[in-house]
N, C-alpha and C positions, 0 to 999 in steps of 0.2 A: 573575479568580477564582482562589483558591488551589487547590492540587492536590486535596486530599481532598474539600472541598465540591464541586469541579468534577466529580469522579468520581461523587459521590452525585447530582448534578444530571443527568448524562447518562443516556440510555437508548437502546435501539435504536428510533429514530424510525420509526413506521409510517405517518405521514401528514405530508407537508411542506406548507407554505404556498407554493404555486407562484408567488405574486405577490412574494415576498420573495427578493431576489437578493443573494448574498454580494458584498461589495465586492472590488475588485481587490487591495486591501491584505490582506484575509483569505485570498484565494487564494494570494498570494505567501507568506504565512506557512506555509500548508500545503505548498506546493512546496518551501520551504526546509527544513521539518521532514522531509519525505520524503528530501531529499538528505542530511540530517545523520544519518539513522538508522544505527545500527551494523549492519554486515553481516559475515559470516564472511570473515576475511582482509582485510577492507576492500574487497572486490572489487566490490561493488554490481552484482550480476548482474540488475538491475532497471531498469525505466523506468516513469514515471507518465504516463498519458494523462488529460488534463483535458478533459472533454466539457461544453460549454455550449450546443451547437447542439440546440435542442429537437426538431427532426426526427430527429436521430441518437438522442437520448434515447428518443424514442418507438419507434424501431426496436430499440434495445437493451432496452427494456421488454418488447417482444414476445419477445425472446430470453432473457428473465428470468422466464418463466412469468407474464407480465403483472403482476408486482409493481409497484404504483403508485409506490413510492418512487423507482424509476429514472426515471420520466417526470416526476414533480412536483418533484424536488429542484432546488435552484438550479444545482448542478453535479454531474456524476458523475465520480468518480475511479476509474480502472481501473488496478489494479496489475498490471504485466506482468513476465514473466521473459524473459531473453535465451534465444533458441533454441539458441545454441551458446556455450559458455564453454571455450575451449581456449588453445593457445599464444599466438595473436595477441592475444586478449583480455587474458591475464595480462601479456604483455609491454607492452601499452599502459598497463596499470595501473602497472606498476613504472617505466615511463618518466615517468609523472605524479609518482610518489613522488620520483623523482630530481630532476625539474624544480622541484618545490615545496619539498622539504626539503634539496636538495643533498646527499643521502646518497651516500657514495662507492660506486662500482660493486662494489668488493671486499666490501662489507657486503651489498649487495642480491643479488648474483649467486647465492650458495648457496640463499637462500630462494626466489628466483624459479625457479631450475632445479628445485628440489625440488617446488615447487607445480605447475610445468608437467608434470613426470613423473607426479605424483599424479593430475592431471586427465586426462592422456592414458591412464592405466590404468583410469579409472573408466568403467563402462557409461553410455551416454547417459541412460538412465532414472534412474540414481543422481544424475547431475548435475542433472537436472530436479527431482528430489525435494529435493536440497540447495538449489537456487535458490528453490523454492517455500517452503521453510522461511524463507528470507530475506524473502520477501514478507509472511509473517505477522509478522515482527519490525517491518516497516514499518507494517503495519496497526495494530499495538499503539501505535506512536508516534503515528500520525495520529489514532487514537481519543482518545488522551490530550490531544493538542494541540487537537483540536476541543473537548473538554470545557473546557479552560482558556480557550479563546477564545470560549466560549459559541456554538459552532457545532454544530448538531444533525447527527447522522450515523446510518447504519445499515449495519454490516458485512454483506456478503452473499457467499455462495458459490453460491447458488441461481441459476445462469444457465448458458447453453450456451456454453462457451468457444469452440467452433468457429465459432459464429455471430458472437460478439463479434469474433473474429479477422478474419472476413470483412467485417463491417460497418465496422470501423475500419481495414481494410487493414493489419493488423499484420504480415503476412508481409513487406511492403515494408520494415519496420523490424527484421526478424528477431526478432520478439517473439511471445509467447503470453500471453493474458489469463488471470489466475488468481484475482483477487479484485476485487470491486466495492465502492465506498464512495460512495453518494449522500450529499451534504452540502447543508446549507441551514438553514432555520429551521422548527421544528415548527409545525403548524397548531394553532390555538387549540382545535379540537375533537378533537384526537388523544386518544382515550380512554386510551391507554397512558401518556401523559405524567404522569397523576396517580396511577398505581399505585405502591405501595411496592416497593422493591427486595427481591428474594428472594435472599438469600445465606446460606450456612452461616455460623455464628459463626466469628470469627477463631480462637478457641481450638480449633476443629475442623479448620481448614485450614492452620494454621501450627504447625510443630514447632520449638521452640527447644532446642538442645542445648548 
């Protein structure tokens, strides 16, 4: 499906067909799209947890104010941020840059050291806010790719992160859950699927200078 028709087709799915499961190929597309998303400095302070275990989905649904999309979706994507982004994390990123691009150390060194110094001076809460902003970039990418691939989805902030962290054992991975994205296929009787989109006219939302 082409981009604009795909965006017109998508909506925040309220009811999934629990009998329809995304193929492994579709999941691989979403994983790859997640990994290719732009992030600040290219640091990727994020990881994606792909949940397909229905018992886990039921537990997470209870931690999401019993919103049925969590439990009935084919898969649940949980976007997580790294709990710590500091010198070691940044050095590992620049080592990867050097290995892949063969960039000379004398070019990388000033940028790497400047970035390390900047992050060491930042309060922990500021780094968490920064990383969360990157999660929203990823969410936008995934929503668009879902639309193009005709995968239904519903972006969600309405859950208890602490309980997600506990249920998924995210502390073991040094991660915190920040966004949830159930994906799958809409139920035929989802009332919201047939509603017209409500958007302000482009002329009101875009300024051309």
